[in-house]
Structures are given as structure tokens and as C-alpha cells.
VMD Tcl script that draws the C-alpha trace (Angstrom):
set ca {
  {-32.68 -86.02 51.71}
  {-30.61 -82.86 51.68}
  {-28.84 -80.62 49.25}
  {-26.25 -77.89 49.54}
  {-26.42 -74.98 47.13}
  {-23.69 -72.36 46.89}
  {-24.77 -69.20 45.11}
  {-22.72 -66.57 43.35}
  {-25.08 -63.62 43.02}
  {-25.43 -61.24 40.15}
  {-26.69 -57.84 41.22}
  {-29.42 -57.15 38.68}
  {-32.25 -55.09 40.08}
  {-33.94 -51.73 40.15}
  {-32.56 -48.86 42.21}
  {-35.00 -49.46 45.13}
  {-33.76 -53.05 45.59}
  {-30.13 -51.92 45.45}
  {-30.87 -49.13 47.94}
  {-32.46 -51.63 50.35}
  {-29.42 -53.93 50.15}
  {-26.99 -51.04 50.67}
  {-29.00 -49.70 53.61}
  {-29.10 -53.10 55.32}
  {-25.40 -53.76 54.73}
  {-23.83 -50.44 55.69}
  {-25.56 -50.28 59.06}
  {-23.77 -53.44 60.15}
  {-20.44 -51.77 59.34}
  {-21.21 -48.62 61.35}
  {-21.97 -46.33 58.40}
  {-24.84 -43.86 58.36}
  {-26.97 -43.02 55.34}
  {-26.72 -39.32 54.53}
  {-29.91 -37.57 53.45}
  {-30.01 -35.90 50.03}
  {-27.00 -36.33 47.77}
  {-24.52 -34.38 49.85}
  {-21.51 -33.10 47.96}
  {-18.34 -35.12 48.22}
  {-15.72 -33.66 50.59}
  {-13.58 -30.77 49.43}
  {-10.65 -31.61 47.21}
  {-7.27 -31.25 48.88}
  {-4.00 -33.09 49.08}
  {-5.11 -34.84 52.30}
  {-8.17 -36.49 50.70}
  {-7.66 -39.91 49.12}
  {-10.28 -41.15 46.69}
  {-10.92 -44.52 45.05}
  {-13.62 -45.78 42.70}
  {-14.69 -49.42 42.62}
  {-16.82 -50.91 39.87}
  {-19.02 -53.70 41.17}
  {-18.65 -56.65 38.82}
  {-21.71 -58.55 37.66}
  {-24.06 -55.72 38.60}
  {-26.72 -53.96 36.61}
  {-29.27 -51.44 37.76}
  {-32.29 -51.72 35.54}
  {-33.35 -48.65 33.55}
  {-36.85 -48.64 35.01}
  {-35.36 -48.54 38.49}
  {-33.60 -45.21 38.26}
  {-31.44 -42.97 36.19}
  {-27.70 -42.50 36.21}
  {-28.22 -39.55 38.59}
  {-29.35 -41.73 41.51}
  {-26.91 -41.79 44.44}
  {-26.82 -43.15 47.96}
  {-24.31 -41.40 50.23}
  {-22.92 -43.07 53.35}
  {-20.46 -41.86 55.96}
  {-18.45 -43.14 58.93}
  {-15.54 -41.57 60.83}
  {-14.60 -39.15 58.06}
  {-14.94 -41.70 55.27}
  {-17.64 -40.94 52.73}
  {-18.94 -43.40 50.16}
  {-21.24 -42.82 47.22}
  {-23.09 -45.72 45.60}
  {-24.31 -44.78 42.13}
  {-25.20 -46.11 38.70}
  {-22.63 -45.49 35.99}
  {-23.36 -44.77 32.32}
  {-23.38 -48.51 31.47}
  {-25.92 -49.23 34.19}
  {-23.49 -50.92 36.58}
  {-23.35 -50.18 40.29}
  {-20.21 -48.37 41.43}
  {-18.82 -47.19 44.74}
  {-16.67 -44.09 45.21}
  {-14.93 -43.83 48.59}
  {-12.89 -40.98 49.99}
  {-11.38 -40.04 53.30}
  {-8.86 -37.66 54.79}
  {-5.58 -39.24 55.83}
  {-6.56 -42.65 54.40}
  {-4.36 -44.74 52.13}
  {-5.60 -46.00 48.78}
  {-5.24 -49.63 49.93}
  {-7.22 -49.00 53.13}
  {-10.05 -47.39 51.15}
  {-9.98 -50.29 48.66}
  {-10.20 -52.83 51.51}
  {-13.09 -50.94 53.09}
  {-14.81 -50.73 49.69}
  {-14.41 -54.47 49.13}
  {-15.95 -55.13 52.56}
  {-18.88 -52.85 51.74}
  {-19.46 -54.47 48.35}
  {-19.30 -57.94 49.88}
  {-21.93 -57.03 52.46}
  {-24.19 -55.37 49.88}
  {-23.94 -58.40 47.60}
  {-24.69 -60.74 50.50}
  {-27.72 -58.70 51.61}
  {-29.06 -58.55 48.06}
  {-28.64 -62.31 47.56}
  {-30.16 -63.11 50.95}
  {-33.29 -61.06 50.30}
  {-33.69 -62.46 46.79}
  {-33.38 -66.04 48.08}
  {-35.83 -65.52 50.96}
  {-38.35 -63.88 48.62}
  {-38.04 -66.69 46.08}
  {-38.43 -69.35 48.78}
  {-41.64 -67.70 49.97}
  {-42.91 -67.46 46.37}
  {-42.37 -71.21 46.01}
  {-44.19 -71.96 49.28}
  {-41.07 -73.20 51.05}
  {-40.60 -72.76 54.78}
  {-37.35 -71.59 56.34}
  {-36.62 -74.06 59.13}
  {-33.32 -72.64 60.36}
  {-30.84 -69.87 59.60}
  {-27.23 -69.74 60.80}
  {-24.64 -67.02 60.38}
  {-21.08 -68.32 60.76}
  {-18.13 -66.39 62.18}
  {-16.99 -65.74 58.59}
  {-20.46 -64.22 57.94}
  {-21.56 -67.00 55.60}
  {-25.27 -67.73 55.88}
  {-26.80 -71.20 55.95}
  {-30.54 -71.51 55.40}
  {-32.40 -74.79 55.92}
  {-35.73 -75.00 54.13}
  {-38.62 -77.40 53.89}
  {-40.83 -77.81 50.88}
  {-44.53 -78.01 51.67}
}
mol new
graphics top color blue
foreach p $ca { graphics top sphere $p radius 0.5 }
foreach p [lrange $ca 0 end-1] q [lrange $ca 1 end] { graphics top cylinder $p $q radius 0.2 }
display resetview
């Protein structure tokens, strides 16, 4: 007997879990994590900036304050993941010579990867907690993940 489950994740976690998901996701896109909250690039006419609120996300109070940030960078594009005043995760991207639409597309790709990493780790952890064995994992060309499990 088999079943197919399609999940739409909600990002509700403490800052450490969000940081782990961001770290795992951005590496696959060629970004580097910057140490210590580096200041955002100087303001000038050549710098384009966009902010993206991540829907269905909440960083729990016990997991960090609104001052927590994770800074990433790749090829002159800098991104800052942070917690806004409402507790939601947000991403601010900026880059010199970049268009608003290009930054938005890059931000959407980043958010998609972070959400996928978060959901994957939550699912694998829950499967282990329920004494289920992962039999097979497949990652498709469209980056969708299929996990086959067996209940003991």
C-alpha cells in the first residue's frame, strides 16, 4: 500500500532552525555566509534594493530577537535574512547594477530553497521520531524531493 503526501510548509521555528535552513540552502546557490552582521553596501544611485516578506513564516520569540540577522553574499549581491517586528522572516537583497525584477527573482529562488530545506529537515526529523525508516530519496530535475519511507 502506498500514499503520496504533498506538503506546503509553514516556517515556524526558532532562529537556530531558520539559520540552519538558510545556511543549507544558500550554499547550493553559490552564496557565502558573511561573519558578523556586516553593514549593507553603501547607498548610491547604482545600488538596487528590494525587501521580500516571507509568507507563512514566524520566528519564535524564544529563538531570537528582532536584531538577529544572517548576511549572505555572492558576486556583488548581498542578502540579509532577519526577523521583522511581527516575528516574520524577511529577506532584503541589494546589488550594484541589478534590476529590481532580477533581485526579486533571485530572492524568490532563495526563499524557495530555504523553505524546502526547512521542510525537508522537519520531515526527516519527524519520521525518525516516529520510528520510520527512509527507504529511498530522489531529487528531480525541478528540485522536488520524493522520500519513500517504511513504518517499522
